[in-house]
N, C-alpha and C positions, 0 to 999 in steps of 0.2 A: 471691276472686270467681272466679278462674280454676278453682279446685278445684270450686266449686259449679256453674259453667256449662260447664266443659270447654273454654272458649275461652282460649287462652294469651295473647291480646292484653293482658289485664289484668296478667298476670305480667310480660310484656315491658315494659310501661309502668313497673311498679313497680321492676324491675331497672334500667331506664334512669335513673329518678329517683334511685335509691340510688347509682348510679355517678356521676351528675352531681353529686350532693351531696357525695360523697366527694372528688371532684376539686376542687370549688370552695369548699366550706364550711369547710375545715380548714386550719390553719396547719401548718408543718413539725413543730411540737411536739405536734400532735394536739388542740390547743384549737380551738374553733370560733367563728365569727361567729354572731350571733343571726339576722341577715337578710342574704340575698344577693338582690339585684334583678337580673333578667335583661332584656336587650334582646330585641326580637322575633326576632332571628336566633339567639338562644341564647347570645350572648356575655354576659359579666358586665358589668353597668352599675355596680354599687356594692355594697360590703360594709359593713354598719353594724349598729347595735343600736338597738332601741326600748325595751329593758327594762333593759339593763346600764349600767355606769358611762360608757363611751364606745365609739366604734366599734372601737377596738383592744383592748378588754377581752375576756376570756373570759367564758363564760356557763355557770354551774354546772348549770342545768337542761338546757342544750343538751348538755353533756358527758354528762350522765346519759342523756338520750334517745338520744344517739349510740351509747353502748355497748349500750344496750337494743335499739336498732333494728338495728344491724349484727349483733348476735347473732341476732336474729330472721331477718335476711336469710340468714345462713348456714343456719339451721334449714330454711328453705324452699327453698334452692337447692343446698346442699352445695358452694357455691363458697368455697374457702378464702380467697379475696381478702377476703371480708367478715369471716370469722373472724379473720384476721390483723389487720384494721383494728380490730375490736372489742377484741382483745387489746392493741393499741398504745394505744388510748384508755383502757382499764382500767388499764394499767400507769402511764400518765401520771397518772391520778386518784390511784392509790395512792402513787406516788412523791412527788407534790407537788400537793396540791389547791390549784390556783391560783385564788384569788378576787380579784377586782378591785372589792371593795366600797368605798364611801367610808370614809375614816378617821374614825371616830366612837368615842365611849366604848363604845357597844354596837352593833357592826355588825349589820345585819339578817341574820337566819338564814332559810334556805329549806328547811323539812322536806320539801317536795315533791321537790327535787333529790336529797336523801338517799334518799327512798323509791324513786324510779325507779332510782337506782344500785343499791340492794340487790336489787331484783327482777331487774335485768339481770345482775348479778354471779352470782346463784344459777343462772340458766340457763347462763351462760358457764362456770361451774365444772364443768358436766357434759360439756363439749365439748373440753377440753384436758387434757393429761397432768398439768399442775401446777395443776389446778382448785381444790385445797384452799385455796390462798391467796386466791382470789376468794370462796370460800364463807366463809372465816373473816372476811374484810373485811365481807361482807354481814351476817353474824351480829352483828358489832360495831355496825353501823348500826342493825339492827333492835332490838338491846338498848337503844341510845341513844334511839331513837324510842319505845320502850316504857317509858321512864323517866318520872318525874314532870316532867322538864324539857320533854317534848314531848307526852306522852299526856294528853289532857283527862280530867277527871273526868266520870263519868256524869251526864247531865242538864245539863252546861255546854257552852260553846263552840258554841252554836247547833246542837248535835247532831252536830257534826263530831268526828272521832277525834283528829286531830293539831293541835297548836298551832304557831304560828311559821312561816308560809310567807309568801312575797313574790311578788306578781304582777308589778308594774311599778314599780320604785323611782323612776325619773326622772319618771314621770307621777303619782306619789303615789297609785297605785292598788293596792289589796290589799296593804297594808303590815302585816306582823306579824299575819296573819289566817289562818283556816283556808281551805283550797282543796280542792275535791272530788277533783282528781287526786292530791293528796298522800295522801288517804285511800285512793283506789283502788289506787295502786301499793304502799302500805304493806300493805294486805290481800293483794294479789297476792303480795308478797314472803313474807309469813307462810305463805300457802297453798303456795307453791312449796317453802319450807323443810320444811313438814309432809309434802308428797308425796315429797320427796327422802328424808326420814328413814324413811318407810314403804315405800320402794322402789317408789313409783308413778312412772309416766312423767309428766314435766311436760306433755307435749303428745302 
């Protein structure tokens, strides 16, 4: 919005929000809480989850949006603080995808988290010297999502592309179902990979 209006106040608000989230939303191991509630004076009231296993669990879609978001923050600001934070989150994801799902015979899968991760990793791969490892990881995700295990057959799945996403497990909402943002980031990831291979700028 600042680009469109020429008014930097919107950019300033966005950066302040990104820094506040970076400081309060993440644990030392770069996993994140789902929800942080603030008091009127800006201090943290509570850290919790409404969609994950419990308040201390990590949140797979949150990790995905974090690496995607802080990569975007770096793109728009050139502030390496955001890039380094995105790298730390990405490395954590690659080293140990920590999931705190209930122990069941068939734990619920969330294709939307995978799709967001892939799209974010592809952009991140263009910003760091060792970017190939992020691109390779993203390609593995996209290949998995493009397999019969996750890709719906034409005319099925209510018109959605991807199978097996989860909205809110504790609330019994959107369990093992298609989600529009899973499809969105899946398509974005494919387009980013295509543009990278054809030497087009991603942005």
